[in-house]
Backbone as numpy.savetxt, mean C-alpha at the origin, in Angstrom:
# Nx Ny Nz CAx CAy CAz Cx Cy Cz
10.53 -23.62 12.79 9.95 -22.59 11.95 8.75 -21.97 12.67
8.73 -20.66 12.77 7.67 -19.96 13.49 6.39 -19.91 12.65
5.27 -20.05 13.32 3.98 -19.95 12.64 3.63 -18.49 12.41
2.92 -18.23 11.35 2.44 -16.88 11.06 1.14 -16.66 11.84
1.05 -15.52 12.50 -0.17 -15.21 13.26 -1.32 -14.96 12.29
-2.56 -15.16 12.75 -3.71 -14.90 11.87 -3.75 -13.46 11.37
-3.36 -12.50 12.21 -3.36 -11.10 11.80 -2.33 -10.86 10.71
-1.15 -11.42 10.89 -0.10 -11.26 9.88 -0.49 -11.95 8.57
-1.08 -13.14 8.68 -1.52 -13.86 7.48 -2.57 -13.05 6.72
-3.49 -12.42 7.45 -4.50 -11.58 6.81 -3.85 -10.41 6.09
-2.88 -9.77 6.74 -2.16 -8.65 6.13 -1.41 -9.06 4.88
-0.74 -10.21 4.93 -0.01 -10.71 3.76 -0.96 -11.03 2.62
-2.11 -11.62 2.95 -3.13 -11.90 1.94 -3.57 -10.60 1.26
-3.87 -9.59 2.07 -4.31 -8.30 1.53 -3.26 -7.67 0.64
-2.01 -7.73 1.03 -0.95 -7.15 0.21 -0.79 -7.88 -1.11
-0.89 -9.22 -1.09 -0.84 -9.99 -2.35 -1.99 -9.59 -3.26
-3.19 -9.50 -2.69 -4.37 -9.13 -3.48 -4.22 -7.71 -4.03
-3.69 -6.80 -3.23 -3.48 -5.41 -3.67 -2.48 -5.35 -4.81
-1.38 -6.09 -4.72 -0.39 -6.08 -5.81 -0.99 -6.61 -7.10
-1.77 -7.68 -7.00 -2.42 -8.23 -8.19 -3.40 -7.22 -8.77
-4.19 -6.59 -7.92 -5.14 -5.57 -8.36 -4.43 -4.42 -9.07
-3.33 -3.94 -8.48 -2.59 -2.83 -9.09 -2.05 -3.23 -10.46
-1.47 -4.42 -10.54 -0.94 -4.90 -11.83 -2.04 -5.01 -12.87
-3.17 -5.56 -12.47 -4.29 -5.70 -13.41 -4.89 -4.35 -13.79
-4.65 -3.33 -12.97 -5.13 -1.97 -13.26 -4.14 -1.17 -14.09
-3.03 -1.81 -14.49 -2.07 -1.15 -15.36 -0.88 -0.51 -14.68
-0.79 -0.59 -13.36 0.37 -0.06 -12.66 1.48 -1.11 -12.67
2.71 -0.66 -12.55 3.85 -1.56 -12.49 4.33 -1.59 -11.04
4.28 -2.76 -10.43 4.74 -2.90 -9.05 6.26 -2.94 -9.06
6.87 -2.00 -8.33 8.32 -1.88 -8.29 8.94 -2.51 -7.04
8.21 -2.50 -5.95 8.76 -2.97 -4.68 7.61 -3.32 -3.74
7.91 -4.16 -2.76 6.91 -4.51 -1.76 7.59 -4.64 -0.40
6.90 -4.25 0.63 7.40 -4.32 1.99 8.80 -3.73 2.12
9.00 -2.57 1.49 10.30 -1.90 1.54 10.46 -1.21 2.88
11.60 -1.46 3.51 11.84 -0.90 4.84 13.12 -0.07 4.86
13.09 0.93 5.71 14.28 1.70 6.03 14.17 2.06 7.51
15.11 2.82 8.00 15.10 3.16 9.43 13.90 4.01 9.83
13.21 4.60 8.86 12.09 5.49 9.16 10.72 4.81 9.06
10.69 3.58 8.54 9.41 2.90 8.43 9.34 1.96 7.25
8.13 1.62 6.86 7.90 0.64 5.79 6.84 1.14 4.82
7.05 0.79 3.56 6.06 1.03 2.51 5.55 -0.34 2.07
4.24 -0.51 2.06 3.67 -1.81 1.68 3.92 -2.12 0.21
3.59 -1.18 -0.67 3.76 -1.39 -2.11 4.23 -0.09 -2.75
5.25 -0.20 -3.61 5.70 0.92 -4.44 5.41 0.52 -5.88
4.74 1.40 -6.60 4.39 1.11 -7.99 4.60 2.36 -8.83
4.46 2.20 -10.13 4.51 3.37 -11.00 3.31 3.33 -11.93
2.84 4.53 -12.23 1.75 4.69 -13.19 2.19 5.83 -14.10
2.72 5.48 -15.27 3.31 6.49 -16.14 4.51 7.11 -15.46
4.52 8.45 -15.36 5.62 9.17 -14.71 5.40 9.35 -13.22
4.37 8.75 -12.67 4.03 8.94 -11.26 4.48 7.75 -10.43
5.21 8.04 -9.35 5.55 7.02 -8.38 4.38 6.93 -7.41
3.88 5.72 -7.19 2.71 5.52 -6.35 3.11 4.70 -5.13
2.95 5.29 -3.96 3.24 4.63 -2.70 1.90 4.21 -2.11
1.75 2.91 -1.88 0.47 2.38 -1.43 0.55 1.83 -0.02
-0.39 2.24 0.79 -0.61 1.66 2.11 -1.77 0.69 1.95
-1.59 -0.54 2.40 -2.64 -1.55 2.28 -3.19 -1.84 3.67
-4.50 -1.74 3.81 -5.19 -2.03 5.06 -6.18 -3.15 4.80
-6.03 -4.24 5.53 -6.90 -5.40 5.34 -7.68 -5.66 6.63
-8.98 -5.85 6.47 -9.84 -6.12 7.63 -10.81 -7.24 7.29
-11.28 -7.88 8.33 -12.32 -8.92 8.17 -13.72 -8.32 8.29
-13.83 -7.24 9.06 -15.12 -6.59 9.27 -14.94 -5.08 9.23
-16.04 -4.37 9.01 -15.97 -2.91 8.97 -16.54 -2.28 10.24
-16.36 -2.93 11.36 -16.89 -2.40 12.62 -16.32 -1.02 12.93
-15.07 -0.79 12.56 -14.42 0.49 12.82 -14.47 1.42 11.61
-15.29 1.07 10.62 -15.37 1.87 9.40 -14.54 1.24 8.31
-14.65 1.78 7.08 -13.88 1.25 5.95 -12.38 1.32 6.21
-11.67 0.31 5.73 -10.22 0.23 5.94 -9.48 1.44 5.38
-9.95 2.00 4.27 -9.26 3.15 3.67 -9.27 4.37 4.58
-10.23 4.41 5.52 -10.29 5.55 6.44 -9.29 5.44 7.58
-8.54 4.32 7.63 -7.59 4.11 8.72 -6.29 4.88 8.54
-6.13 5.55 7.41 -4.90 6.32 7.16 -5.19 7.80 7.39
-4.68 8.30 8.50 -4.86 9.71 8.87 -3.85 10.57 8.12
-4.06 11.88 8.10 -3.10 12.78 7.42 -1.66 12.63 7.93
-1.47 12.33 9.20 -0.10 12.16 9.70 0.56 10.92 9.09
-0.20 9.85 8.90 0.32 8.64 8.25 0.62 8.94 6.78
-0.24 9.68 6.12 -0.01 10.04 4.72 1.26 10.87 4.59
1.49 11.80 5.51 2.71 12.62 5.48 3.94 11.74 5.69
3.83 10.77 6.58 4.95 9.84 6.80 5.23 9.03 5.54
4.18 8.59 4.86 4.36 7.84 3.62 5.04 8.69 2.56
4.70 9.98 2.52 5.34 10.88 1.56 6.84 10.99 1.85
7.19 11.09 3.14 8.61 11.13 3.52 9.31 9.81 3.16
8.62 8.70 3.40 9.18 7.40 3.05 9.37 7.26 1.54
8.48 7.87 0.75 8.64 7.86 -0.71 9.95 8.53 -1.09
10.26 9.65 -0.43 11.52 10.33 -0.68 12.71 9.45 -0.33
12.60 8.71 0.76 13.67 7.77 1.15 13.82 6.67 0.11
12.69 6.16 -0.41 12.74 5.11 -1.42 13.45 5.63 -2.68
13.10 6.84 -3.08 13.71 7.44 -4.27 15.22 7.59 -4.07
15.63 8.06 -2.89 17.06 8.20 -2.60 17.77 6.86 -2.62
17.11 5.81 -2.17 17.72 4.48 -2.12 17.77 3.80 -3.50
17.12 4.38 -4.48 17.06 3.80 -5.83 17.51 4.84 -6.86
18.77 5.29 -6.77 19.23 6.35 -7.68 19.25 5.93 -9.15
19.30 4.62 -9.41 19.31 4.13 -10.78 17.95 4.28 -11.44
16.94 4.46 -10.64 15.57 4.59 -11.13 15.39 5.93 -11.84
14.79 5.89 -12.98 14.50 7.13 -13.71 13.65 8.04 -12.83
14.01 9.29 -12.76 13.27 10.23 -11.90 11.83 10.39 -12.36
10.95 10.38 -11.39 9.54 10.57 -11.68 9.19 12.03 -11.43
8.14 12.47 -12.06 7.71 13.86 -11.89 6.84 14.03 -10.65
6.04 13.04 -10.36 5.07 13.17 -9.28 5.15 11.96 -8.35
4.74 12.18 -7.12 4.59 11.10 -6.15 3.15 11.16 -5.66
2.50 10.02 -5.66 1.12 9.95 -5.21 1.02 8.92 -4.09
0.22 9.24 -3.08 -0.02 8.33 -1.98 -1.42 7.74 -2.15
-1.50 6.43 -2.24 -2.78 5.74 -2.37 -3.00 4.84 -1.17
-4.24 4.58 -0.87 -4.60 3.61 0.17 -5.50 2.57 -0.48
-5.16 1.31 -0.24 -5.98 0.22 -0.74 -6.56 -0.50 0.46
-7.87 -0.50 0.55 -8.58 -1.18 1.63 -9.11 -2.51 1.12
-8.80 -3.55 1.84 -9.28 -4.89 1.50 -10.22 -5.34 2.61
-11.44 -5.69 2.25 -12.37 -6.28 3.21 -12.45 -7.76 2.86
-11.99 -8.60 3.78 -11.99 -10.05 3.57 -12.94 -10.68 4.58
-14.23 -10.75 4.24 -15.19 -11.34 5.18 -14.99 -12.85 5.31
-15.57 -13.42 6.34 -15.47 -14.87 6.54 -16.14 -15.64 5.40
-17.18 -15.03 4.81 -17.91 -15.67 3.72 -18.00 -14.70 2.56
-17.77 -15.20 1.37 -17.89 -14.37 0.18 -16.56 -13.80 -0.27
-16.58 -13.14 -1.42 -15.34 -12.62 -2.00 -14.83 -11.37 -1.26
-13.56 -11.13 -1.42 -12.94 -9.92 -0.86 -13.42 -8.71 -1.66
-13.44 -7.56 -0.99 -13.78 -6.31 -1.65 -12.56 -5.40 -1.59
-12.26 -4.74 -2.70 -11.11 -3.86 -2.78 -11.61 -2.43 -2.99
-11.16 -1.52 -2.14 -11.43 -0.09 -2.30 -10.08 0.59 -2.52
-9.98 1.40 -3.57 -8.73 2.07 -3.90 -8.94 3.58 -3.82
-8.31 4.18 -2.85 -8.38 5.63 -2.66 -7.10 6.24 -3.21
-7.21 7.00 -4.29 -6.05 7.58 -4.96 -5.78 8.99 -4.46
-4.51 9.31 -4.33 -4.11 10.68 -4.03 -4.51 11.18 -2.67
-4.20 10.41 -1.63 -4.48 10.84 -0.26 -3.59 12.04 0.06
-4.19 13.08 0.62 -3.45 14.31 0.93 -2.72 14.18 2.26
-1.49 14.66 2.25 -0.69 14.63 3.48 -0.72 15.98 4.14
């Protein structure tokens, strides 16, 4: 059995924390780590009639700036395209009116609690 790298373990921790945060915030988590030939979506959720595609960025330090700033407009546009792929792959799902791209930044320092930043509606 292969060991999980520290970087991968940190990412998995952040995604678990993000899913719990979203659920506690009233969103319904529909999918996680969904992949297709064009890429991956960390978390797919719904908030009312809105499909929410979430990119989760987890860091131990903010040396390079807040994690939510790591998603550039090109990444947001790719996530929007991936949302369309997810919708096509789930035809049984009731059609949503809107698609929103969110970024969840998790700061997990060596000491102290994790911090969650939720950036809603990133523009592509």
